[in-house]
N, C-alpha and C positions, 0 to 999 in steps of 0.2 A: 118088496118094500117101497113105500112111496118116496118121492124125492125129498119131502120134508123129513121123513124118518131117517133116510140115508144121510142127509146132511146134518141132522142132529147128532147122529153117531160119529160122523166125520169130524165135526167140530169138537165133540167130546174127546175123541181120540187124539186130536192135534194139540191138546193142552200139554205140550211138551216143550220145555225150554231148549232141549237139544235140537228138536225139529225146527223151532222158530229161529234158532241161532244160525242154522245152515242157510235158511232162506234170507234172513236179514243181512247176513254177511255178504252174500252174493248181490243182493239188491241195494246195499248201502243204506239200510234202514236202521234208525236208532232204536234202541231197546224200548224207549218210552212210548214209541208208536203203539205198541201193544197189539199189533196185527201184521204179521209177516206174510205178505202175499206176493204175487208175481208182477207187481208194478214197482219199479225202482224209485229211489229218492229223487233223481232228476226227472223221472216220469211224472211224479206227483207235482213237481214244479210246472211242467208243461201243461198238465191238466188244469192246475189252478189258474194259470194265466189265461187259458182259453175260456174258462167259465166267466171271467170278468165280473166277479161278484163285488158288490159294494158293502161296506160295513153295515150291518143290520139287515142285509139281504137274506133271502131264504133259499137254502140249498136242499134239494132232495137227493139222497144217496140210495139208489135202488139196487137191491141185492147187496146190501152193505156189509154182510158178513159180521166180523167182530168190530166193525165201525171205525177202525183206525184211520183209513184213508179219508173218509168224509170228515172226521173230527180234525184231522190235520189241515184239510182245506179250510174248514171253518176257523181254525186257529189263525191261519195265515191271513185270512181276508176280513175277519171280524163278522162273518156271516153267522146265521143260525143254521143248524143242520137237523133234518128229519130223515132218519134212516129206516128202511124196510128190508126185511129178509124173511124167507119162509121157515128158517130154522129158529125155533124158540131158544135153543142153546146159544146160537150166535147172537141173538138179540140181547140176552142177559149179559153176555160179554161186552156187547156194544154199549149197553147202558153203563157198565162199569168204566169203560174207556171214556165215555162222554163225561161222566161225573168226575173222573180223575183229571181230565185235561181241558175241560171247558168251564167257563163261568156258569153258575146256576141259570137255567132257563135257555141256554144256547144249544142244547142237544136233546132230542127225543127220538126214541126208537120203538118200533112196533112190528109185529108179524104181519106179513102180507106177501103177495106173489108178484112176479113180473107183470102179470096180466090183470091183477086186481090188487093194487097197492093199498087201497083204503085211504088214499090221500086226496085232498080237495082239488077241484078243477081250477086251472089257470092261477095257481098259487105260487109256483116256484119261480125265482129269478134265475136259478141254475139247476141243472140236473146232471148227475154223474152216474155211470154204471160201469164198474170195472170188472171185465173178464167174466161176464155172466149172461149176456143177452142170448147166448146159444141155448140156454136152458128153457127159453120160451118156445112154444110150439104153435105157430111158427114164430121166428124172431120178429117178423113184421108186426105181429099182434102186440108185442111189448113196445115197439117203437110208436105205435098208435097210442098206447097208454101214456108213454112219455110225452107225446105231443099234447095230450089232454091236460097233463099236469103243469106244463109251462105257460106262464103268462106271455102275451104278445111281446116279442123282443127278448124273451128269455133265451138262455144259452144251454146247449147240451154238449157234453164231452164224455166220450166213452171209449173203452179199449176192449179188444177181443182178438181172436185169431180168425183167419180165413184160409180155406184150402187153396193152394196154388193151382191145383187142377180139381175142380168140383166133382169130376167123375172118378177120382182116385179113391177106391174103396178101402184103402188103408186108413183113410181119415174118418173119424167118427161121423155118423150122419148128422149129428147136431152141428158140428163145425161146417160140414159141407152145405148146410142150409143157410149159413151166414153170408150175406152180401150187403154190407152196410151202405154203400153208395146207392145201390138200387132201392133198398127198402127205406132208407131215410127220405129219399125223394118221394117214394110212394106214400109215405106217412105224412107228407105235406111240409117237411122242413125246408128252410131256405139256406142258401150259402153252404151247402153240404161239401165238406172236405174230408177225404179219407187218405191218410198218409200211411205208407208202409214204414215200419220202424225197425230196420235191421239191427240197429245198435241195441235196442231193447231185447231183440231175439237172441243176440249173442250173449247178453247178460243171463238170459234164461238158460241158454245152453250150459254156461259155466255153473249155474246153480245146480242143474241136474247132474252134471259131472261131479261136483263136490258132494252131492247127496249120495250118489252111487258109491263113492270112495269113503264115505264116513263110517265111523264105528256103528255097528248094527245092534248094539245091546239094548237100545230103546225101541219098543214096539212101534212108536210113532215114526221113528227114523226108518225102520224097516218098511213101513207103509209108504213113506216118501221115496225110498229107494225103488220100490216096485213101480211107483208112478213114474219115476225118473227113467227107468229102463224102458218102459213103454213109450215114453215121450221121445227119448233119444233114438229109438228104433225107426221112427218115422219123422224125425225132426225136420228134415228138409222138405217135407210135403206141406208145411204150413207157413204162413207169413203172419207177422205181428202187425196189427193195425190200430190206428188212433183216429177216431172220427169226431168231428165237431160240426155243429149246425145251429141255426137259429129258428125260433118259433115265429111265424108270421103274426 
């Protein structure tokens, strides 16, 4: 199954209020966000501040999923948001979220990939990518695409995980390939900062523990539980990171 087909099915399967409620409760996310992912409400605030968007600015949300995070950043800043994801199912949900939560014309969403977004060169004032750069092969190729999309002086903010020990074979190869400080520098970004976020990681641990303990009558919750068991088994082999940089 291709990645796009896999994630189309994944997003279709996650259309579960019970599943979203488990994640939203742990992450402190309001129901109206319409997108329960593994970035917490305080984390959205940090990401928003680092993007430094002005009202009317243009934000690119790459691998936007159901669009909730990018829509929220656009709401807080008065920016416009253009989101890209390779799942057509996710993009349909993102369009619904944008239409529901943003004024007309402030949100648009389209299919595309981390390496071929289909967005214009040097157009974005800010670019965000939440927990997805590991799906690019290699991650550096995605960062080069992000650099293409940002105007001079534009800001990048992204979240991901990195292996504490890149030789640890318990860690998926996609995560072992992630080294944001190294690759953002190689991609030509300036002022690269990569912070480890242990407080985000502990919230994530609590989320997985809540998921594993939840009622398993919902198939989407059972899927989340399986993911949680896998994550908890190797939890201490990863660190949570938040990277920011500027385009020259």
